C-alpha positions as CSV (number, residue, x, y, z in Angstrom):
1,M,126.0,-182.7,-102.3
2,K,129.7,-181.8,-103.0
3,R,128.8,-178.1,-102.5
4,I,128.4,-178.9,-98.8
5,L,129.9,-182.3,-98.2
6,P,133.7,-182.3,-99.0
7,G,134.3,-184.7,-101.9
8,G,130.7,-185.9,-101.7
9,V,131.8,-188.6,-99.2
10,H,132.0,-189.0,-95.4
11,Y,135.6,-190.3,-95.3
12,N,138.7,-190.4,-97.4
13,F,142.3,-191.6,-97.7
14,N,144.9,-190.0,-99.9
15,M,144.2,-192.3,-102.9
16,P,144.8,-191.1,-106.5
17,W,141.2,-191.9,-107.7
18,E,137.8,-190.7,-106.8
19,E,135.1,-192.8,-105.3
20,V,131.7,-192.7,-107.0
21,P,129.3,-192.7,-104.0
22,L,126.1,-194.8,-104.2
23,H,123.1,-193.6,-102.3
24,F,120.9,-196.3,-100.9
25,V,117.2,-196.2,-100.0
26,G,116.8,-199.7,-98.5
27,G,118.3,-203.0,-97.6
28,K,117.1,-206.5,-96.7
29,G,119.3,-209.5,-96.0
30,S,122.4,-209.3,-98.2
31,R,120.8,-206.9,-100.8
32,L,120.8,-203.1,-101.1
33,T,118.7,-200.9,-103.3
34,D,119.9,-197.6,-104.6
35,M,118.0,-194.4,-105.4
36,D,117.5,-195.5,-109.0
37,G,116.1,-198.9,-108.0
38,N,119.2,-200.9,-108.8
39,E,119.8,-204.0,-106.6
40,Y,123.3,-204.9,-105.2
41,L,124.7,-207.8,-103.4
42,D,126.4,-206.2,-100.3
43,L,129.8,-207.8,-99.8
44,Y,131.1,-204.4,-98.6
45,A,129.1,-204.6,-95.3
46,R,130.2,-201.1,-94.3
47,F,133.9,-201.9,-94.0
48,G,133.0,-205.3,-92.5
49,A,130.8,-204.0,-89.7
50,M,127.5,-205.3,-91.1
51,I,127.9,-208.9,-89.9
52,L,124.2,-209.5,-89.3
53,G,123.0,-208.2,-92.7
54,H,120.2,-205.8,-93.3
55,G,116.9,-205.9,-91.5
56,N,117.7,-208.7,-89.0
57,E,114.5,-208.9,-87.0
58,E,115.9,-210.2,-83.8
59,Y,118.7,-207.6,-83.8
60,L,116.2,-204.8,-84.5
61,A,113.8,-206.0,-81.8
62,T,116.6,-205.9,-79.2
63,L,117.6,-202.3,-80.3
64,D,114.0,-201.2,-80.3
65,D,113.5,-202.6,-76.7
66,A,116.6,-200.9,-75.5
67,M,115.6,-197.5,-77.0
68,R,112.1,-197.7,-75.5
69,R,113.5,-198.7,-72.0
70,V,116.3,-196.2,-71.5
71,L,118.1,-194.3,-74.2
72,C,121.1,-192.5,-72.8
73,V,122.4,-193.1,-69.3
74,S,125.8,-194.0,-67.8
75,H,124.7,-197.5,-66.6
76,C,121.7,-199.7,-67.2
77,D,120.5,-203.1,-66.2
78,F,121.6,-204.9,-69.3
79,D,125.3,-203.9,-69.3
80,A,126.1,-207.2,-67.7
81,D,124.7,-209.2,-70.6
82,A,127.2,-207.9,-73.1
83,L,130.1,-208.1,-70.6
84,E,129.4,-211.7,-69.6
85,L,129.0,-212.8,-73.3
86,M,132.3,-211.4,-74.3
87,N,134.0,-212.7,-71.1
88,A,132.7,-216.2,-71.8
89,H,133.8,-216.4,-75.5
90,I,137.0,-214.3,-75.8
91,P,140.2,-215.8,-74.2
92,S,141.8,-212.4,-73.4
93,A,138.7,-210.8,-72.0
94,E,139.2,-211.0,-68.3
95,M,138.0,-207.4,-68.0
96,I,136.3,-205.2,-70.6
97,R,135.6,-201.5,-71.2
98,F,133.4,-200.2,-74.0
99,G,134.1,-197.2,-76.2
100,L,132.7,-195.8,-79.5
101,S,135.3,-196.0,-82.2
102,G,138.3,-198.2,-83.1
103,T,140.7,-195.3,-83.3
104,E,140.0,-194.1,-79.8
105,I,139.9,-197.5,-78.1
106,L,143.3,-198.4,-79.7
107,Q,144.8,-195.2,-78.3
108,T,143.4,-196.2,-74.9
109,A,145.2,-199.6,-75.3
110,L,148.5,-197.8,-76.0
111,R,148.0,-195.6,-72.9
112,L,147.4,-198.7,-70.7
113,A,150.4,-200.4,-72.1
114,R,152.6,-197.4,-71.4
115,A,151.3,-197.1,-67.9
116,H,151.8,-200.8,-67.2
117,T,155.4,-201.0,-68.5
118,G,156.6,-197.4,-67.8
119,R,157.9,-197.3,-71.4
120,N,156.9,-195.1,-74.3
121,R,157.5,-196.7,-77.6
122,F,155.4,-199.3,-79.4
123,L,156.0,-201.6,-82.4
124,R,153.7,-201.9,-85.4
125,F,154.0,-203.5,-88.8
126,E,154.1,-202.5,-92.4
127,N,150.7,-202.2,-94.1
128,H,148.7,-202.9,-91.0
129,Y,146.1,-200.3,-90.0
130,H,145.0,-199.3,-86.5
131,G,142.9,-196.2,-86.9
132,N,143.4,-192.7,-88.2
133,A,145.3,-191.1,-85.3
134,D,148.5,-189.2,-86.1
135,N,150.8,-191.5,-84.3
136,I,149.8,-194.8,-85.9
137,M,148.6,-194.3,-89.5
138,G,150.8,-194.9,-92.5
139,G,154.5,-194.2,-92.9
140,R,157.4,-196.4,-93.8
141,V,161.0,-197.0,-92.7
142,T,163.8,-195.5,-94.7
143,D,166.8,-196.6,-92.5
144,R,166.7,-200.3,-91.3
145,R,169.3,-199.4,-88.6
146,R,166.7,-197.2,-87.0
147,P,163.3,-198.7,-87.9
148,V,161.1,-195.7,-87.2
149,P,158.2,-194.8,-89.6
150,V,158.3,-191.5,-91.4
151,D,156.0,-189.9,-94.0
152,F,156.7,-190.5,-97.7
153,K,155.4,-189.2,-101.0
154,G,152.6,-191.4,-102.4
155,D,151.5,-192.9,-99.0
156,Y,147.7,-193.2,-99.3
157,K,147.6,-193.2,-95.5
158,G,149.8,-190.1,-95.4
159,T,148.1,-186.8,-94.3
160,A,148.8,-183.2,-94.2
161,G,148.4,-181.7,-90.7
162,R,150.1,-184.6,-88.9
163,A,151.8,-183.5,-85.7
164,T,155.6,-183.2,-86.3
165,N,157.7,-186.4,-85.7
166,V,154.8,-188.0,-83.9
167,M,155.4,-191.4,-85.6
168,A,159.2,-191.4,-85.3
169,D,159.1,-190.3,-81.6
170,Q,156.6,-193.0,-80.5
171,S,156.9,-196.1,-82.6
172,Y,159.0,-198.6,-84.6
173,M,157.9,-200.4,-87.7
174,V,159.1,-203.7,-89.1
175,P,157.9,-206.1,-91.8
176,W,155.3,-208.6,-90.7
177,N,155.6,-212.4,-91.0
178,D,159.4,-212.2,-90.9
179,P,160.5,-214.1,-87.8
180,D,164.2,-213.4,-88.3
181,R,163.6,-209.6,-88.5
182,L,161.3,-209.8,-85.5
183,E,163.9,-211.6,-83.3
184,T,166.6,-209.3,-84.3
185,F,164.4,-206.3,-83.5
186,F,163.6,-207.6,-80.1
187,R,167.2,-208.2,-79.3
188,E,168.1,-204.6,-80.2
189,H,165.0,-202.7,-79.0
190,G,162.8,-205.1,-76.9
191,E,163.6,-203.5,-73.6
192,T,162.4,-200.1,-74.8
193,L,159.0,-201.3,-75.9
194,A,155.7,-200.7,-74.1
195,C,153.7,-202.8,-76.5
196,V,153.4,-204.5,-79.9
197,V,150.2,-203.9,-81.8
198,T,149.2,-206.3,-84.7
199,E,146.3,-207.6,-86.6
200,P,146.3,-211.3,-86.0
201,V,145.4,-211.7,-89.7
202,C,146.7,-208.8,-91.7
203,V,143.4,-208.0,-93.4
204,N,144.4,-204.4,-94.2
205,G,147.6,-205.7,-96.0
206,G,145.6,-208.1,-98.2
207,S,144.1,-210.7,-95.8
208,I,147.4,-212.4,-95.2
209,E,147.5,-215.1,-92.5
210,A,150.5,-215.4,-90.2
211,A,153.1,-217.9,-91.1
212,P,153.1,-221.0,-88.9
213,G,154.6,-220.2,-85.5
214,Y,154.9,-216.4,-86.2
215,L,152.2,-215.3,-83.7
216,E,153.5,-217.8,-81.2
217,L,157.0,-216.3,-81.5
218,L,155.6,-212.8,-81.1
219,R,153.8,-213.9,-78.0
220,A,156.9,-215.5,-76.5
221,L,159.1,-212.5,-77.3
222,C,156.6,-210.1,-75.7
223,T,156.5,-212.3,-72.6
224,E,160.3,-212.5,-72.4
225,Y,160.9,-208.8,-72.7
226,G,157.9,-207.7,-70.6
227,V,156.1,-206.1,-73.5
228,V,152.3,-205.9,-73.8
229,L,150.9,-207.8,-76.8
230,I,147.9,-206.0,-78.3
231,F,145.7,-207.8,-81.0
232,D,143.7,-205.4,-83.1
233,E,140.7,-207.5,-83.8
234,M,138.7,-204.6,-85.2
235,I,138.0,-206.7,-88.4
236,T,138.6,-210.3,-87.3
237,G,136.6,-210.0,-84.1
238,V,133.5,-212.2,-84.5
239,R,134.0,-212.5,-88.2
240,M,136.3,-215.4,-87.6
241,G,134.2,-216.6,-84.6
242,V,132.7,-215.1,-81.5
243,G,136.0,-215.8,-79.7
244,G,137.9,-213.8,-82.3
245,A,141.0,-214.7,-84.2
246,Q,142.8,-215.3,-80.9
247,K,140.6,-218.3,-80.1
248,K,140.8,-219.7,-83.6
249,L,144.6,-219.3,-83.7
250,G,145.3,-220.3,-80.1
251,V,147.4,-217.2,-79.2
252,T,146.1,-215.0,-76.4
253,P,147.2,-211.4,-76.3
254,D,147.4,-209.2,-73.2
255,L,145.0,-206.6,-74.6
256,T,142.5,-206.8,-77.5
257,T,140.7,-204.0,-79.3
258,F,137.3,-204.7,-81.0
259,G,134.8,-202.7,-83.0
260,K,132.9,-202.9,-86.2
261,A,131.0,-206.2,-86.2
262,I,130.8,-206.7,-82.5
263,G,127.8,-204.2,-82.6
264,G,126.2,-206.0,-85.5
265,G,126.9,-203.3,-88.0
266,G,124.1,-200.9,-87.2
267,I,125.4,-199.4,-84.0
268,P,128.9,-197.9,-83.4
269,V,130.6,-199.5,-80.5
270,S,134.2,-200.6,-79.7
271,A,135.6,-202.6,-76.8
272,L,139.0,-203.0,-75.0
273,A,139.4,-206.4,-73.4
274,G,142.4,-207.6,-71.5
275,K,144.2,-209.1,-68.6
276,R,143.0,-208.0,-65.1
277,E,146.5,-206.9,-64.0
278,I,146.6,-204.4,-66.9
279,M,142.9,-203.4,-67.0
280,S,142.9,-202.7,-63.3
281,L,144.8,-199.5,-64.0
282,L,141.4,-198.2,-65.1
283,E,139.8,-199.6,-61.9
284,N,142.2,-197.7,-59.6
285,K,142.0,-194.6,-61.9
286,K,145.7,-194.5,-62.7
287,V,144.8,-194.5,-66.4
288,I,142.0,-192.3,-67.8
289,H,139.4,-193.7,-70.2
290,A,136.8,-191.0,-70.8
291,G,134.0,-190.7,-73.3
292,T,130.4,-189.4,-73.3
293,Y,129.0,-192.6,-75.0
294,N,131.3,-195.2,-73.4
295,G,129.0,-198.1,-72.5
296,Y,125.8,-196.4,-73.8
297,P,122.7,-198.6,-73.6
298,L,122.1,-198.9,-77.4
299,G,125.8,-200.0,-77.9
300,T,125.7,-202.7,-75.2
301,A,122.3,-203.9,-76.4
302,A,123.8,-204.3,-79.9
303,V,126.8,-206.3,-78.6
304,T,124.4,-208.5,-76.6
305,A,122.2,-209.2,-79.7
306,T,125.2,-209.8,-81.9
307,F,126.9,-212.3,-79.7
308,T,123.6,-214.0,-78.9
309,I,122.7,-214.5,-82.5
310,L,126.2,-215.5,-83.7
311,S,127.0,-217.9,-80.8
312,R,123.8,-219.8,-80.9
313,D,124.0,-223.5,-81.8
314,D,127.8,-223.6,-81.7
315,E,128.0,-220.6,-84.1
316,A,125.9,-222.3,-86.7
317,V,125.1,-219.0,-88.5
318,L,128.8,-218.2,-88.9
319,H,129.6,-221.7,-90.2
320,R,126.9,-221.4,-92.8
321,M,128.1,-217.9,-93.8
322,H,131.6,-219.2,-94.2
323,R,130.5,-222.2,-96.3
324,R,128.6,-220.0,-98.7
325,T,131.4,-217.5,-98.9
326,Q,133.7,-220.3,-100.0
327,R,131.3,-220.9,-102.9
328,L,131.6,-217.2,-103.8
329,Q,135.4,-217.5,-103.7
330,S,135.4,-220.6,-105.8
331,T,133.2,-218.9,-108.4
332,L,135.3,-215.8,-108.5
333,V,138.5,-217.8,-109.1
334,A,136.9,-220.1,-111.7
335,E,135.3,-217.2,-113.7
336,A,138.6,-215.3,-113.6
337,D,140.4,-218.4,-115.0
338,A,137.7,-218.7,-117.7
339,V,138.6,-215.2,-119.0
340,G,142.3,-215.6,-118.6
341,L,142.7,-213.3,-115.6
342,P,145.2,-214.4,-112.9
343,L,143.3,-214.2,-109.6
344,I,143.5,-215.8,-106.2
345,V,141.5,-215.5,-103.0
346,Q,143.2,-215.7,-99.6
347,G,142.4,-215.3,-95.9
348,P,139.8,-216.9,-93.7
349,P,136.3,-216.8,-95.3
350,G,134.9,-214.1,-93.1
351,V,137.8,-211.7,-93.9
352,S,139.1,-212.8,-97.2
353,S,140.5,-210.7,-100.2
354,F,141.0,-211.4,-103.9
355,H,144.2,-210.4,-105.7
356,C,145.0,-210.3,-109.4
357,R,148.1,-212.5,-109.2
358,D,148.9,-216.2,-109.4
359,T,150.0,-216.9,-105.8
360,P,148.9,-215.6,-102.4
361,L,150.6,-212.7,-100.8
362,E,153.0,-213.7,-98.0
363,H,154.0,-210.3,-96.7
364,P,151.9,-207.1,-96.5
365,G,154.8,-205.3,-98.3
366,Q,153.9,-207.2,-101.4
367,Y,150.6,-205.4,-101.7
368,D,152.0,-202.7,-103.9
369,F,150.3,-200.0,-106.0
370,E,150.1,-202.0,-109.2
371,L,148.4,-204.9,-107.6
372,M,146.1,-202.7,-105.7
373,S,145.2,-200.9,-109.0
374,K,144.3,-204.2,-110.7
375,D,142.2,-205.3,-107.7
376,I,140.4,-202.0,-107.9
377,I,139.6,-202.5,-111.6
378,V,138.0,-205.9,-110.7
379,A,136.1,-204.4,-107.7
380,T,134.8,-201.5,-109.9
381,A,133.6,-204.0,-112.6
382,L,131.8,-206.1,-110.0
383,Q,130.1,-202.9,-108.7
384,R,128.9,-202.1,-112.2
385,H,127.3,-205.5,-112.3
386,G,125.6,-205.2,-108.9
387,V,128.2,-206.7,-106.5
388,L,129.7,-204.4,-103.8
389,I,133.2,-205.2,-102.6
390,S,134.9,-203.5,-99.5
391,S,138.1,-201.5,-99.4
392,V,139.8,-202.5,-102.6
393,S,139.3,-206.2,-102.7
394,R,137.9,-207.5,-99.4
395,I,134.9,-209.9,-99.4
396,Y,132.8,-209.3,-96.3
397,P,129.8,-211.6,-96.1
398,N,127.0,-211.4,-93.6
399,A,125.0,-213.9,-91.6
400,Q,122.0,-213.6,-94.0
401,L,124.0,-214.6,-97.1
402,S,121.8,-217.1,-98.9
403,D,122.0,-219.6,-101.7
404,E,120.1,-217.1,-103.8
405,D,122.8,-214.5,-103.1
406,V,125.5,-217.0,-104.2
407,E,123.5,-217.6,-107.5
408,F,123.2,-213.8,-108.0
409,F,127.0,-213.5,-107.7
410,E,127.6,-216.4,-110.1
411,V,125.5,-214.7,-112.8
412,R,127.2,-211.3,-112.4
413,A,130.8,-212.4,-111.9
414,R,131.7,-213.6,-115.4
415,K,130.6,-210.4,-117.2
416,A,132.4,-208.3,-114.6
417,L,135.6,-210.3,-114.8
418,A,135.6,-210.2,-118.6
419,E,135.4,-206.4,-118.5
420,A,138.1,-206.2,-115.8
421,K,140.4,-208.4,-117.9
422,Q,140.0,-206.2,-120.9
423,S,140.7,-203.0,-118.9
424,I,143.8,-204.5,-117.1
425,D,145.2,-205.7,-120.5
426,E,144.8,-202.2,-121.9
427,I,146.5,-200.4,-118.9
428,F,149.3,-202.8,-117.9
C-alpha cells in the first residue's frame, strides 16, 4: 500500500517513530478482528469517536432508515431531533450549527468570536490541540514577555508548509492550570483578545483535569474583559456525559465545538453550539459558515441516535461504561505495580490516560518526550497482546464494553506490562 498511500497510513504527525498499521476486517461490540484473524479489545475507538462500539443495532437501524429516506439534501424533516436533543442537554447550546470536521468547526468559532468582539487575537494553551489548521497547531513560546507561539525543532505538531508567522500574528500561548500566569496575562493582554480556546479537560496534554477554581477563574476573566470563552469538547463531549464536560464541571462557555463521539463514531459530524447573541451573527449573515455537507441527513441522524442511546435512563449506558473502565484502570495500575513499573491513570473514566510515573501530571507541559516514549512502549506492548490504546496512552472505552472485555484485558495486561518494563529498563 505504501507505493500509493503515503506512509501506508491516512494521517500523520511529525513523530520520530513509525506506526505499524493494522488492517481490520470486522468488529462487534468492543472487539475488532484483523486480516489474520487476530482479535483485539478496542480501547482506541478511532481517536475516541467510536463511543457506541461496533455493530450497535439501534444506531445502524437509524442510519439505515435515514439513508433509505433521503440521502443528500440541505434540509430534512429529522434535523430538529438532533438540534432539540443537544439544546436540551448541553448548557451552552442556545443555538447550534453542524459541520463535518473538528478543524473546520473550530475555525468557524474563531471567526464568530472575532466578528463579535472586533478583535483579532486568541489565546490558547500549551499542549492543547484544536485541529490541524496552520494558525492553531503546535508551537511554543520562547519569550515570556511576548507570549506568542512559534515553530521549534522537535515539535511533533510542527509542519513544513505552514503559512509564515500565522501563529505569532494571530495568537498567544500560556501554560494551562496556572492561575497566576493567567491573571497576569489578562491584565497585560486581555483587552486585545477576541477569544480563549481551551479543552475543559486537557486530554491531549495527558488527560489533566483543571485545578479547583481554574475554569471558574477563566470564565470570570473572559466575562470581565469581554472575551469569548470557547470550550473545545471534541473529545470530552458526550464521553463525560451528554451535557459535555461543561455540565459536569459547572462552567458554561460562550461557544463550544463538538465532533468525534457526538456522531456515534461511524459518521463524521461536528457541531458549533453557543449563545444566541453570538450565533445570531450567522443568522443575519454577517459571518459566513459554508460547507457542502453541513447538516447532512446522515450526520444529523447519527447525532440523534447517539444522544438518544446515551441519554436514556439517566445516562445508564455511560455510567456502566465508566464503572467498567475504572476496573480496567485498577487492573492496569495493579499489574504495573506487580512487575515494578511506575504507572498511574488520570482523568475522567471516559477520557483517561495512563502515564509511566508515580504521580499524576498537573500541567500539560510536564508531558515531555521521555514520558511519552515510555507510554508508547506500554501501548505498543498492549497492542502486541491484543489491546488497542489510542494516541499514545489514552483509554477510550465504548458503550458496549462488557465484563468479558474487562476479563480479556486482565488476562492480557500482565504479560504486556512485564515486556514493557523490560524494554523501558533497557532504554532508560
